[in-house]
VOZA-698336 format. One record per atom (N, C-alpha, C): residue in one letter; residue number from 1; y, z, x; chain; atom name. Coordinates in steps of 0.02 Angstrom, whole numbers, plus 50000, padded with zeros to 5 digits. Layout:
N
<r A NUM <Y Z X> A CA>
...
***
This chain:
186
<r M 1 <55924 53724 55975> A N>
<r M 1 <55878 53779 55989> A CA>
<r M 1 <55910 53846 55971> A C>
<r K 2 <55972 53855 56000> A N>
<r K 2 <56008 53921 55986> A CA>
<r K 2 <56020 53931 55913> A C>
<r N 3 <56035 53876 55879> A N>
<r N 3 <56050 53882 55803> A CA>
<r N 3 <55985 53907 55770> A C>
<r V 4 <55927 53880 55789> A N>
<r V 4 <55861 53905 55754> A CA>
<r V 4 <55849 53977 55765> A C>
<r L 5 <55865 54000 55829> A N>
<r L 5 <55853 54069 55842> A CA>
<r L 5 <55902 54117 55807> A C>
<r I 6 <55964 54093 55802> A N>
<r I 6 <56009 54135 55760> A CA>
<r I 6 <55990 54138 55689> A C>
<r I 7 <55967 54084 55661> A N>
<r I 7 <55946 54084 55593> A CA>
<r I 7 <55889 54129 55581> A C>
<r L 8 <55837 54124 55631> A N>
<r L 8 <55783 54171 55623> A CA>
<r L 8 <55802 54244 55628> A C>
<r F 9 <55848 54258 55674> A N>
<r F 9 <55867 54328 55684> A CA>
<r F 9 <55905 54353 55618> A C>
<r V 10 <55948 54312 55588> A N>
<r V 10 <55989 54332 55530> A CA>
<r V 10 <55937 54339 55470> A C>
<r A 11 <55887 54297 55465> A N>
<r A 11 <55839 54302 55415> A CA>
<r A 11 <55795 54367 55424> A C>
<r A 12 <55782 54380 55486> A N>
<r A 12 <55739 54444 55494> A CA>
<r A 12 <55782 54504 55479> A C>
<r V 13 <55846 54502 55495> A N>
<r V 13 <55891 54562 55481> A CA>
<r V 13 <55898 54568 55401> A C>
<r S 14 <55906 54515 55368> A N>
<r S 14 <55916 54518 55296> A CA>
<r S 14 <55848 54539 55259> A C>
<r V 15 <55792 54518 55285> A N>
<r V 15 <55730 54542 55253> A CA>
<r V 15 <55718 54615 55267> A C>
<r T 16 <55735 54638 55326> A N>
<r T 16 <55729 54712 55340> A CA>
<r T 16 <55772 54755 55298> A C>
<r S 17 <55831 54731 55283> A N>
<r S 17 <55880 54772 55248> A CA>
<r S 17 <55857 54773 55173> A C>
<r T 18 <55829 54720 55148> A N>
<r T 18 <55810 54720 55078> A CA>
<r T 18 <55741 54752 55065> A C>
<r A 19 <55694 54741 55111> A N>
<r A 19 <55623 54766 55101> A CA>
<r A 19 <55612 54828 55134> A C>
<r N 20 <55659 54855 55173> A N>
<r N 20 <55645 54916 55213> A CA>
<r N 20 <55581 54909 55257> A C>
<r A 21 <55571 54855 55286> A N>
<r A 21 <55513 54846 55327> A CA>
<r A 21 <55538 54836 55400> A C>
<r E 22 <55496 54851 55448> A N>
<r E 22 <55510 54839 55518> A CA>
<r E 22 <55486 54776 55539> A C>
<r I 23 <55530 54734 55571> A N>
<r I 23 <55509 54673 55605> A CA>
<r I 23 <55532 54677 55676> A C>
<r S 24 <55487 54652 55723> A N>
<r S 24 <55504 54651 55792> A CA>
<r S 24 <55508 54579 55810> A C>
<r L 25 <55561 54558 55842> A N>
<r L 25 <55570 54489 55865> A CA>
<r L 25 <55587 54491 55935> A C>
<r S 26 <55546 54452 55979> A N>
<r S 26 <55553 54448 56050> A CA>
<r S 26 <55554 54371 56070> A C>
<r V 27 <55604 54353 56102> A N>
<r V 27 <55614 54283 56118> A CA>
<r V 27 <55628 54280 56197> A C>
<r N 28 <55585 54245 56233> A N>
<r N 28 <55594 54234 56304> A CA>
<r N 28 <55603 54160 56319> A C>
<r I 29 <55661 54139 56349> A N>
<r I 29 <55675 54076 56367> A CA>
<r I 29 <55676 54066 56437> A C>
<r G 30 <55642 54017 56468> A N>
<r G 30 <55643 54001 56539> A CA>
<r G 30 <55583 54040 56570> A C>
<r T 31 <55585 54037 56640> A N>
<r T 31 <55533 54074 56680> A CA>
<r T 31 <55558 54136 56706> A C>
<r P 32 <55520 54185 56715> A N>
<r P 32 <55548 54250 56742> A CA>
<r P 32 <55573 54240 56814> A C>
<r A 33 <55617 54278 56836> A N>
<r A 33 <55642 54275 56903> A CA>
<r A 33 <55587 54298 56955> A C>
<r P 34 <55582 54264 57010> A N>
<r P 34 <55536 54285 57056> A CA>
<r P 34 <55551 54353 57088> A C>
<r P 35 <55497 54390 57105> A N>
<r P 35 <55514 54453 57135> A CA>
<r P 35 <55548 54445 57203> A C>
<r P 36 <55591 54492 57224> A N>
<r P 36 <55630 54484 57284> A CA>
<r P 36 <55584 54479 57341> A C>
<r H 37 <55603 54438 57392> A N>
<r H 37 <55558 54426 57451> A CA>
<r H 37 <55561 54486 57492> A C>
<r R 38 <55499 54507 57508> A N>
<r R 38 <55496 54567 57551> A CA>
<r R 38 <55465 54549 57619> A C>
<r M 39 <55498 54563 57672> A N>
<r M 39 <55473 54549 57737> A CA>
<r M 39 <55456 54618 57772> A C>
<r S 40 <55393 54620 57787> A N>
<r S 40 <55368 54680 57822> A CA>
<r S 40 <55373 54674 57896> A C>
<r V 41 <55409 54717 57927> A N>
<r V 41 <55410 54716 58000> A CA>
<r V 41 <55376 54783 58022> A C>
<r S 42 <55325 54775 58059> A N>
<r S 42 <55293 54839 58079> A CA>
<r S 42 <55316 54860 58148> A C>
<r S 43 <55326 54925 58152> A N>
<r S 43 <55351 54948 58221> A CA>
<r S 43 <55290 54959 58265> A C>
<r P 44 <55296 54951 58326> A N>
<r P 44 <55243 54964 58369> A CA>
<r P 44 <55214 55036 58368> A C>
<r P 45 <55149 55039 58366> A N>
<r P 45 <55115 55108 58364> A CA>
<r P 45 <55139 55154 58418> A C>
<r S 46 <55148 55217 58406> A N>
<r S 46 <55167 55266 58453> A CA>
<r S 46 <55105 55309 58472> A C>
<r I 47 <55049 55276 58489> A N>
<r I 47 <54988 55311 58502> A CA>
<r I 47 <54984 55332 58578> A C>
<r R 48 <54970 55399 58592> A N>
<r R 48 <54968 55421 58655> A CA>
<r R 48 <54904 55464 58662> A C>
<r F 49 <54865 55447 58711> A N>
<r F 49 <54804 55486 58726> A CA>
<r F 49 <54817 55542 58775> A C>
<r E 50 <54799 55604 58758> A N>
<r E 50 <54806 55657 58799> A CA>
<r E 50 <54763 55651 58865> A C>
<r V 51 <54701 55625 58854> A N>
<r V 51 <54653 55611 58910> A CA>
<r V 51 <54638 55535 58909> A C>
<r A 52 <54635 55505 58961> A N>
<r A 52 <54616 55433 58964> A CA>
<r A 52 <54549 55424 58927> A C>
<r P 53 <54547 55371 58880> A N>
<r P 53 <54486 55364 58843> A CA>
<r P 53 <54430 55339 58889> A C>
<r L 54 <54370 55350 58868> A N>
<r L 54 <54309 55326 58899> A CA>
<r L 54 <54295 55257 58875> A C>
<r F 55 <54280 55210 58915> A N>
<r F 55 <54264 55142 58894> A CA>
<r F 55 <54189 55123 58917> A C>
<r V 56 <54157 55097 58869> A N>
<r V 56 <54087 55074 58887> A CA>
<r V 56 <54086 54992 58871> A C>
<r A 57 <54040 54963 58907> A N>
<r A 57 <54036 54889 58900> A CA>
<r A 57 <53969 54869 58866> A C>
<r S 58 <53973 54834 58806> A N>
<r S 58 <53916 54813 58776> A CA>
<r S 58 <53899 54744 58805> A C>
<r S 59 <53839 54732 58827> A N>
<r S 59 <53822 54668 58852> A CA>
<r S 59 <53832 54609 58802> A C>
<r R 60 <53823 54629 58740> A N>
<r R 60 <53835 54574 58686> A CA>
<r R 60 <53907 54552 58675> A C>
<r L 61 <53953 54596 58699> A N>
<r L 61 <54023 54578 58692> A CA>
<r L 61 <54055 54550 58749> A C>
<r G 62 <54045 54581 58808> A N>
<r G 62 <54074 54557 58870> A CA>
<r G 62 <54141 54590 58884> A C>
<r F 63 <54159 54644 58851> A N>
<r F 63 <54218 54679 58870> A CA>
<r F 63 <54208 54751 58856> A C>
<r Y 64 <54255 54795 58882> A N>
<r Y 64 <54246 54866 58872> A CA>
<r Y 64 <54277 54889 58806> A C>
<r I 65 <54245 54937 58775> A N>
<r I 65 <54266 54964 58708> A CA>
<r I 65 <54279 55038 58715> A C>
<r G 66 <54333 55066 58692> A N>
<r G 66 <54349 55136 58690> A CA>
<r G 66 <54307 55179 58648> A C>
<r V 67 <54277 55233 58673> A N>
<r V 67 <54237 55277 58632> A CA>
<r V 67 <54268 55348 58637> A C>
<r E 68 <54240 55392 58596> A N>
<r E 68 <54267 55460 58593> A CA>
<r E 68 <54342 55458 58575> A C>
<r T 69 <54364 55414 58533> A N>
<r T 69 <54432 55405 58511> A CA>
<r T 69 <54433 55382 58439> A C>
<r P 70 <54483 55403 58395> A N>
<r P 70 <54487 55378 58330> A CA>
<r P 70 <54516 55307 58321> A C>
<r Y 71 <54533 55275 58380> A N>
<r Y 71 <54567 55210 58376> A CA>
<r Y 71 <54518 55155 58408> A C>
<r D 72 <54529 55096 58384> A N>
<r D 72 <54496 55035 58405> A CA>
<r D 72 <54535 55008 58465> A C>
<r I 73 <54510 55028 58528> A N>
<r I 73 <54545 55003 58586> A CA>
<r I 73 <54496 54970 58633> A C>
<r I 74 <54520 54915 58666> A N>
<r I 74 <54477 54874 58702> A CA>
<r I 74 <54509 54860 58768> A C>
<r F 75 <54473 54855 58822> A N>
<r F 75 <54500 54837 58887> A CA>
<r F 75 <54468 54771 58906> A C>
<r S 76 <54512 54719 58917> A N>
<r S 76 <54487 54652 58939> A CA>
<r S 76 <54540 54617 58975> A C>
<r A 77 <54522 54583 59028> A N>
<r A 77 <54568 54543 59071> A CA>
<r A 77 <54628 54581 59089> A C>
<r D 78 <54620 54642 59115> A N>
<r D 78 <54673 54682 59139> A CA>
<r D 78 <54727 54705 59086> A C>
<r N 79 <54707 54701 59025> A N>
<r N 79 <54749 54722 58970> A CA>
<r N 79 <54710 54767 58922> A C>
<r Y 80 <54747 54813 58888> A N>
<r Y 80 <54717 54848 58831> A CA>
<r Y 80 <54740 54821 58766> A C>
<r Y 81 <54692 54817 58719> A N>
<r Y 81 <54710 54789 58656> A CA>
<r Y 81 <54691 54842 58603> A C>
<r L 82 <54738 54853 58559> A N>
<r L 82 <54729 54902 58508> A CA>
<r L 82 <54732 54871 58433> A C>
<r Y 83 <54679 54886 58401> A N>
<r Y 83 <54681 54863 58330> A CA>
<r Y 83 <54707 54920 58286> A C>
<r Y 84 <54768 54909 58260> A N>
<r Y 84 <54798 54965 58224> A CA>
<r Y 84 <54835 54934 58166> A C>
<r S 85 <54830 54961 58105> A N>
<r S 85 <54864 54941 58045> A CA>
<r S 85 <54855 54866 58031> A C>
<r N 86 <54794 54845 58037> A N>
<r N 86 <54773 54778 58020> A CA>
<r N 86 <54803 54721 58071> A C>
<r S 87 <54825 54743 58128> A N>
<r S 87 <54851 54693 58174> A CA>
<r S 87 <54832 54715 58243> A C>
<r W 88 <54839 54668 58292> A N>
<r W 88 <54819 54679 58360> A CA>
<r W 88 <54882 54695 58403> A C>
<r H 89 <54877 54738 58448> A N>
<r H 89 <54932 54754 58495> A CA>
<r H 89 <54904 54754 58567> A C>
<r R 90 <54950 54736 58611> A N>
<r R 90 <54929 54731 58685> A CA>
<r R 90 <54975 54772 58726> A C>
<r S 91 <54944 54797 58783> A N>
<r S 91 <54980 54838 58832> A CA>
<r S 91 <54948 54833 58896> A C>
<r R 92 <54983 54845 58951> A N>
<r R 92 <54955 54850 59018> A CA>
<r R 92 <54926 54919 59035> A C>
<r H 93 <54941 54968 58992> A N>
<r H 93 <54917 55035 59002> A CA>
<r H 93 <54887 55061 58934> A C>
<r Y 94 <54840 55106 58941> A N>
<r Y 94 <54805 55130 58880> A CA>
<r Y 94 <54855 55173 58834> A C>
<r N 95 <54908 55191 58860> A N>
<r N 95 <54957 55229 58823> A CA>
<r N 95 <55017 55193 58798> A C>
<r G 96 <55015 55131 58808> A N>
<r G 96 <55071 55087 58787> A CA>
<r G 96 <55121 55078 58842> A C>
<r P 97 <55179 55048 58825> A N>
<r P 97 <55201 55031 58760> A CA>
<r P 97 <55165 54973 58732> A C>
<r W 98 <55152 54973 58662> A N>
<r W 98 <55115 54924 58630> A CA>
<r W 98 <55161 54869 58599> A C>
<r A 99 <55139 54810 58605> A N>
<r A 99 <55175 54753 58575> A CA>
<r A 99 <55127 54715 58531> A C>
<r E 100 <55144 54703 58470> A N>
<r E 100 <55105 54665 58423> A CA>
<r E 100 <55099 54596 58449> A C>
<r I 101 <55036 54569 58446> A N>
<r I 101 <55028 54496 58468> A CA>
<r I 101 <54987 54458 58411> A C>
<r P 102 <55005 54395 58407> A N>
<r P 102 <54966 54356 58357> A CA>
<r P 102 <54892 54347 58377> A C>
<r Y 103 <54852 54343 58326> A N>
<r Y 103 <54779 54342 58337> A CA>
<r Y 103 <54760 54283 58383> A C>
<r R 104 <54794 54227 58377> A N>
<r R 104 <54778 54171 58420> A CA>
<r R 104 <54792 54180 58492> A C>
<r E 105 <54829 54233 58510> A N>
<r E 105 <54847 54252 58581> A CA>
<r E 105 <54798 54299 58610> A C>
<r M 106 <54750 54324 58570> A N>
<r M 106 <54699 54368 58593> A CA>
<r M 106 <54649 54335 58638> A C>
<r P 107 <54617 54365 58688> A N>
<r P 107 <54569 54332 58732> A CA>
<r P 107 <54512 54303 58686> A C>
<r P 108 <54483 54246 58707> A N>
<r P 108 <54437 54217 58665> A CA>
<r P 108 <54372 54256 58660> A C>
<r D 109 <54354 54304 58708> A N>
<r D 109 <54294 54340 58702> A CA>
<r D 109 <54304 54396 58652> A C>
<r I 110 <54365 54416 58634> A N>
<r I 110 <54377 54461 58580> A CA>
<r I 110 <54380 54429 58516> A C>
<r R 111 <54415 54371 58517> A N>
<r R 111 <54424 54333 58450> A CA>
<r R 111 <54359 54311 58420> A C>
<r K 112 <54309 54297 58462> A N>
<r K 112 <54250 54271 58430> A CA>
<r K 112 <54211 54323 58393> A C>
<r H 113 <54233 54387 58391> A N>
<r H 113 <54198 54442 58356> A CA>
<r H 113 <54247 54468 58304> A C>
<r R 114 <54222 54484 58245> A N>
<r R 114 <54260 54520 58193> A CA>
<r R 114 <54261 54596 58213> A C>
<r I 115 <54309 54632 58191> A N>
<r I 115 <54324 54700 58211> A CA>
<r I 115 <54263 54746 58189> A C>
<r E 116 <54231 54726 58132> A N>
<r E 116 <54172 54766 58107> A CA>
<r E 116 <54115 54754 58157> A C>
<r Q 117 <54107 54694 58183> A N>
<r Q 117 <54057 54681 58232> A CA>
<r Q 117 <54066 54719 58299> A C>
<r I 118 <54128 54719 58318> A N>
<r I 118 <54149 54756 58379> A CA>
<r I 118 <54130 54833 58370> A C>
<r R 119 <54151 54862 58317> A N>
<r R 119 <54135 54931 58303> A CA>
<r R 119 <54059 54944 58301> A C>
<r S 120 <54020 54899 58271> A N>
<r S 120 <53947 54903 58271> A CA>
<r S 120 <53916 54908 58342> A C>
<r Y 121 <53935 54859 58383> A N>
<r Y 121 <53914 54856 58453> A CA>
<r Y 121 <53936 54917 58491> A C>
<r R 122 <53997 54933 58479> A N>
<r R 122 <54023 54997 58514> A CA>
<r R 122 <53982 55059 58498> A C>
<r D 123 <53965 55069 58430> A N>
<r D 123 <53927 55125 58410> A CA>
<r D 123 <53859 55127 58441> A C>
<r R 124 <53824 55067 58444> A N>
<r R 124 <53759 55064 58472> A CA>
<r R 124 <53758 55082 58546> A C>
<r E 125 <53809 55050 58585> A N>
<r E 125 <53812 55061 58654> A CA>
<r E 125 <53830 55138 58668> A C>
<r Y 126 <53874 55165 58628> A N>
<r Y 126 <53891 55238 58636> A CA>
<r Y 126 <53832 55279 58625> A C>
<r R 127 <53791 55266 58578> A N>
<r R 127 <53731 55308 58566> A CA>
<r R 127 <53683 55308 58625> A C>
<r T 128 <53679 55248 58658> A N>
<r T 128 <53640 55240 58720> A CA>
<r T 128 <53669 55280 58771> A C>
<r Y 129 <53734 55277 58780> A N>
<r Y 129 <53768 55316 58830> A CA>
<r Y 129 <53758 55393 58819> A C>
<r Q 130 <53763 55415 58758> A N>
<r Q 130 <53756 55487 58746> A CA>
<r Q 130 <53687 55516 58759> A C>
<r K 131 <53634 55472 58748> A N>
<r K 131 <53568 55496 58759> A CA>
<r K 131 <53556 55521 58827> A C>
<r D 132 <53584 55491 58875> A N>
<r D 132 <53574 55520 58948> A CA>
<r D 132 <53633 55492 58991> A C>
<r R 133 <53689 55529 58985> A N>
<r R 133 <53751 55508 59024> A CA>
<r R 133 <53738 55502 59097> A C>
<r N 134 <53698 55546 59125> A N>
<r N 134 <53691 55544 59197> A CA>
<r N 134 <53651 55487 59222> A C>
<r H 135 <53611 55455 59179> A N>
<r H 135 <53568 55401 59200> A CA>
<r H 135 <53584 55337 59159> A C>
<r Y 136 <53643 55336 59133> A N>
<r Y 136 <53661 55280 59092> A CA>
<r Y 136 <53662 55216 59138> A C>
<r R 137 <53631 55164 59115> A N>
<r R 137 <53626 55103 59161> A CA>
<r R 137 <53679 55049 59141> A C>
<r G 138 <53719 55062 59090> A N>
<r G 138 <53768 55015 59067> A CA>
<r G 138 <53829 55029 59112> A C>
<r R 139 <53883 54984 59098> A N>
<r R 139 <53948 54994 59132> A CA>
<r R 139 <53992 55038 59091> A C>
<r S 140 <54026 55082 59122> A N>
<r S 140 <54075 55125 59091> A CA>
<r S 140 <54128 55146 59144> A C>
<r F 141 <54187 55162 59114> A N>
<r F 141 <54240 55188 59158> A CA>
<r F 141 <54291 55226 59117> A C>
<r R 142 <54326 55268 59150> A N>
<r R 142 <54385 55302 59122> A CA>
<r R 142 <54445 55279 59163> A C>
<r P 143 <54496 55250 59129> A N>
<r P 143 <54552 55221 59169> A CA>
<r P 143 <54584 55272 59217> A C>
<r D 144 <54626 55247 59263> A N>
<r D 144 <54662 55277 59313> A CA>
<r D 144 <54618 55295 59371> A C>
<r H 145 <54607 55358 59386> A N>
<r H 145 <54571 55378 59445> A CA>
<r H 145 <54500 55345 59454> A C>
<r E 146 <54459 55358 59402> A N>
<r E 146 <54391 55329 59409> A CA>
<r E 146 <54390 55253 59414> A C>
<r R 147 <54435 55219 59377> A N>
<r R 147 <54439 55147 59380> A CA>
<r R 147 <54453 55122 59451> A C>
<r K 148 <54505 55159 59480> A N>
<r K 148 <54524 55142 59549> A CA>
<r K 148 <54474 55155 59598> A C>
<r E 149 <54436 55207 59592> A N>
<r E 149 <54379 55226 59638> A CA>
<r E 149 <54323 55173 59626> A C>
<r Y 150 <54311 55151 59564> A N>
<r Y 150 <54258 55099 59550> A CA>
<r Y 150 <54279 55032 59587> A C>
<r I 151 <54341 55015 59579> A N>
<r I 151 <54365 54949 59614> A CA>
<r I 151 <54361 54957 59687> A C>
<r K 152 <54378 55014 59714> A N>
<r K 152 <54373 55024 59787> A CA>
<r K 152 <54303 55018 59812> A C>
<r E 153 <54255 55047 59774> A N>
<r E 153 <54188 55047 59792> A CA>
<r E 153 <54159 54975 59788> A C>
<r E 154 <54178 54939 59733> A N>
<r E 154 <54160 54870 59728> A CA>
<r E 154 <54181 54823 59783> A C>
<r R 155 <54245 54835 59805> A N>
<r R 155 <54271 54798 59860> A CA>
<r R 155 <54237 54814 59925> A C>
<r R 156 <54226 54879 59935> A N>
<r R 156 <54185 54902 59998> A CA>
<r R 156 <54116 54868 59999> A C>
<r H 157 <54084 54867 59944> A N>
<r H 157 <54018 54833 59937> A CA>
<r H 157 <54022 54762 59954> A C>
<r D 158 <54071 54728 59921> A N>
<r D 158 <54077 54656 59936> A CA>
<r D 158 <54094 54641 60008> A C>
<r K 159 <54135 54683 60040> A N>
<r K 159 <54155 54673 60106> A CA>
<r K 159 <54091 54681 60153> A C>
<r E 160 <54054 54730 60139> A N>
<r E 160 <53989 54741 60178> A CA>
<r E 160 <53940 54680 60171> A C>
<r Q 161 <53936 54660 60111> A N>
<r Q 161 <53890 54602 60094> A CA>
<r Q 161 <53916 54541 60128> A C>
<r N 162 <53984 54525 60125> A N>
<r N 162 <54012 54468 60166> A CA>
<r N 162 <54002 54471 60238> A C>
<r K 163 <54008 54532 60262> A N>
<r K 163 <53994 54546 60334> A CA>
<r K 163 <53924 54530 60355> A C>
<r G 164 <53878 54550 60315> A N>
<r G 164 <53806 54534 60327> A CA>
<r G 164 <53794 54460 60324> A C>
<r E 165 <53822 54427 60277> A N>
<r E 165 <53815 54354 60270> A CA>
<r E 165 <53844 54319 60325> A C>
<r R 166 <53903 54340 60353> A N>
<r R 166 <53933 54306 60409> A CA>
<r R 166 <53888 54315 60475> A C>
<r H 167 <53862 54378 60477> A N>
<r H 167 <53815 54391 60540> A CA>
<r H 167 <53755 54340 60536> A C>
<r Q 168 <53726 54334 60475> A N>
<r Q 168 <53668 54292 60464> A CA>
<r Q 168 <53685 54220 60482> A C>
<r E 169 <53747 54199 60464> A N>
<r E 169 <53764 54131 60473> A CA>
<r E 169 <53773 54117 60549> A C>
<r K 170 <53803 54166 60583> A N>
<r K 170 <53807 54159 60656> A CA>
<r K 170 <53743 54157 60691> A C>
<r R 171 <53692 54198 60672> A N>
<r R 171 <53627 54197 60699> A CA>
<r R 171 <53598 54128 60689> A C>
<r E 172 <53605 54105 60629> A N>
<r E 172 <53571 54037 60613> A CA>
<r E 172 <53605 53982 60656> A C>
<r H 173 <53670 53989 60659> A N>
<r H 173 <53708 53936 60698> A CA>
<r H 173 <53685 53938 60773> A C>
<r K 174 <53679 53999 60796> A N>
<r K 174 <53658 54007 60870> A CA>
<r K 174 <53588 53984 60882> A C>
<r E 175 <53542 53996 60833> A N>
<r E 175 <53477 53967 60836> A CA>
<r E 175 <53470 53891 60838> A C>
<r R 176 <53515 53862 60792> A N>
<r R 176 <53518 53785 60790> A CA>
<r R 176 <53542 53759 60857> A C>
<r R 177 <53593 53794 60882> A N>
<r R 177 <53619 53766 60950> A CA>
<r R 177 <53563 53773 61002> A C>
<r Q 178 <53528 53827 61004> A N>
<r Q 178 <53473 53835 61053> A CA>
<r Q 178 <53422 53787 61042> A C>
<r D 179 <53403 53770 60978> A N>
<r D 179 <53355 53721 60963> A CA>
<r D 179 <53376 53651 60985> A C>
<r G 180 <53440 53640 60976> A N>
<r G 180 <53467 53570 60998> A CA>
<r G 180 <53467 53564 61074> A C>
<r K 181 <53477 53618 61112> A N>
<r K 181 <53476 53615 61183> A CA>
<r K 181 <53403 53601 61209> A C>
<r R 182 <53359 53634 61174> A N>
<r R 182 <53282 53627 61190> A CA>
<r R 182 <53265 53558 61181> A C>
<r D 183 <53283 53528 61120> A N>
<r D 183 <53268 53462 61107> A CA>
<r D 183 <53295 53410 61158> A C>
<r S 184 <53358 53423 61182> A N>
<r S 184 <53392 53380 61231> A CA>
<r S 184 <53359 53383 61297> A C>
<r R 185 <53327 53438 61316> A N>
<r R 185 <53291 53444 61378> A CA>
<r R 185 <53228 53406 61379> A C>
<r D 186 <53195 53409 61320> A N>
<r D 186 <53127 53374 61318> A CA>
<r D 186 <53133 53303 61314> A C>
***
């Protein structure tokens, strides 16, 4: 094969020198080398919110979505999830530190929706919220102080409800005992 190429090259050179013509000869043998392997390692985002973001919950999604922010941030199962640079990140606080997580480790209620769908539901719910903030019937919270107050109020309500249920059970038990005593006398 090499001999044939050498003969072709010599013939091309001799023709060019005698005929004053230009000939271009290009010979590629083998396969081109593969491009070098590039591994991309993304650094965690350094996103910090000056003010805690507002979160609203869409009934169609089942988790809280950050609004009034340029970032896709979600609150679910006591964690914050940030969609940033085509990957998901998780943190225990809305200001990080963020750690990238594989998609399969995301909560199932988030995984069952595409990011475009989440954004669409977020925008609809936020428009509802904006129409009448003072009488908004959906669920919303701002982390830190408001969230703590909401949890305290929720616990207080549950405690009062449980107390009422216990009193009702005691009354019913007392009535059953009295009915039993009456029945035994008769």
